[in-house]
C-alpha positions in Angstrom: 75.6 -37.4 -45.2 72.9 -34.9 -46.0 73.7 -31.2 -45.4 71.2 -30.9 -42.6 72.5 -34.1 -40.8 76.0 -32.8 -41.1 75.0 -29.5 -39.7 73.2 -31.2 -36.8 76.4 -33.1 -35.9 78.6 -30.0 -36.2 76.2 -28.0 -34.1 75.9 -30.7 -31.5 79.7 -30.8 -31.1 80.0 -27.0 -30.9 77.2 -26.9 -28.3 79.0 -29.7 -26.3 82.1 -27.6 -26.2 80.1 -24.7 -24.9 78.5 -26.9 -22.2 81.9 -28.2 -21.1 83.2 -24.7 -20.7 80.1 -23.5 -18.9 80.2 -26.5 -16.5 83.9 -25.7 -15.9 83.1 -22.2 -14.8 84.1 -20.2 -17.9 82.5 -16.8 -18.4 79.8 -16.3 -21.0 82.1 -14.3 -23.4 84.7 -17.1 -23.3 82.0 -19.6 -24.0 80.7 -17.7 -27.0 84.1 -16.9 -28.4 85.2 -20.5 -28.1 82.1 -21.8 -29.7 82.5 -19.4 -32.6 86.2 -20.5 -33.1 85.1 -24.2 -33.0 82.2 -23.5 -35.4 84.5 -21.9 -37.9 87.0 -24.7 -37.7 84.4 -27.4 -38.4 82.8 -25.6 -41.3 79.8 -23.8 -39.9 79.3 -20.6 -42.0 77.6 -18.5 -39.3 77.1 -19.2 -35.6 75.2 -17.2 -33.0 75.1 -18.1 -29.3 73.3 -16.7 -26.3 75.0 -17.7 -23.1 73.6 -17.3 -19.5 74.9 -18.6 -16.3 73.1 -22.0 -16.8 72.0 -22.1 -20.5 73.4 -21.9 -24.0 71.1 -21.3 -27.0 73.0 -21.7 -30.3 72.0 -21.3 -33.9 74.3 -22.6 -36.7 73.9 -21.8 -40.4 75.5 -23.7 -43.3 74.7 -24.9 -46.8 71.4 -23.1 -46.9 70.1 -24.6 -43.7 70.1 -23.8 -40.0 69.8 -25.5 -36.6 69.0 -24.0 -33.2 69.7 -26.0 -30.1 69.3 -25.2 -26.4 71.3 -26.8 -23.5 70.8 -26.3 -19.8 73.7 -26.8 -17.4 72.7 -27.8 -13.9 76.0 -28.9 -12.5 78.3 -25.9 -12.0 81.8 -25.5 -10.6 85.2 -24.4 -11.5 87.7 -26.6 -13.3 90.5 -24.4 -14.5 92.4 -27.4 -15.9 89.5 -28.3 -18.2 89.2 -24.6 -19.3 92.9 -24.5 -20.1 92.8 -27.8 -22.0 89.9 -26.6 -24.2 91.5 -23.2 -24.7 94.8 -24.8 -25.8 93.0 -27.2 -28.1 91.0 -24.3 -29.7 94.3 -22.3 -30.1 95.7 -25.3 -32.0 92.8 -25.4 -34.5 92.1 -21.7 -34.8 92.1 -20.5 -38.4 92.2 -24.1 -39.8 89.6 -26.5 -41.1 89.2 -29.7 -39.1 86.8 -32.6 -39.2 84.0 -32.4 -36.7 84.7 -36.0 -35.8 88.2 -35.1 -34.8 86.9 -32.3 -32.5 84.4 -34.7 -31.0 87.2 -37.2 -30.2 89.4 -34.4 -28.7 86.5 -33.3 -26.5 86.2 -37.0 -25.4 89.8 -37.0 -24.4 89.5 -33.7 -22.5 86.4 -34.8 -20.7 88.0 -38.1 -19.5 91.3 -36.5 -18.6 92.4 -36.5 -15.0 94.2 -33.4 -13.8 97.4 -34.5 -12.1 98.5 -31.0 -11.4 95.2 -30.2 -9.6 95.5 -33.4 -7.6 99.0 -32.6 -6.6 98.0 -29.1 -5.6 95.2 -30.5 -3.5 97.6 -32.8 -1.8 100.0 -29.9 -1.0 97.1 -27.9 0.4 96.0 -30.9 2.5 99.5 -31.4 3.8 99.9 -27.8 4.8 96.4 -27.5 6.1 95.8 -26.7 9.8 93.2 -29.6 9.8 94.7 -32.6 11.5 93.4 -36.0 12.5 92.3 -35.9 16.2 94.9 -38.5 17.2 97.9 -36.7 15.6 99.6 -33.5 16.7 102.5 -33.4 14.3 102.4 -32.7 10.6 102.8 -35.8 8.5 102.0 -38.1 11.4 98.7 -39.9 11.2 97.8 -38.9 7.6 95.8 -41.7 6.0 92.8 -42.0 3.7 90.3 -42.6 6.5 91.4 -39.5 8.5 91.4 -37.3 5.3 88.0 -38.6 4.4 86.5 -38.0 7.8 88.2 -34.6 8.4 87.6 -33.1 5.0 84.6 -35.1 3.8 86.3 -36.1 0.6 85.0 -39.0 -1.5 87.0 -42.2 -1.5 88.1 -41.7 -5.1 89.5 -38.3 -4.3 91.3 -39.6 -1.3 92.8 -42.5 -3.3 94.1 -40.1 -5.9 95.5 -37.8 -3.3 97.2 -40.6 -1.3 98.9 -41.9 -4.5 100.6 -38.5 -5.2 104.1 -38.2 -3.6 
């Protein structure tokens, strides 16, 4: 693979990591520091990133060439589980050299990972919530997917995951 093509792949994966963190609600410093750690691990000699609330502009330098990319993040929220998973992964590769393909696969796994702890916490919050179905007056009586969905406006996939947690 040519040096510029390799740098393009490395840069894309580092930018993807930054986008995932930004979408998960990480602060700009954490995004920049994490991108720098990842860039060093995959062999990028020098990496600069400008991070705002909705955008990341990153320039990577290696093997006498450079690449600048811009990504805009339109869907924002907070996903502490994803931030933790990415942070833990970066801690495991910090100070080492890894293949960019391995980082890309790890990000795929993180991106598709469900958060059982978050689902369990949501279920506990729902169980202890003062919101009750209109036909029920006692806790634990009348809880079902239809009442949860109507009372809390949850999507059916969220309700299905919550109802499967014991």
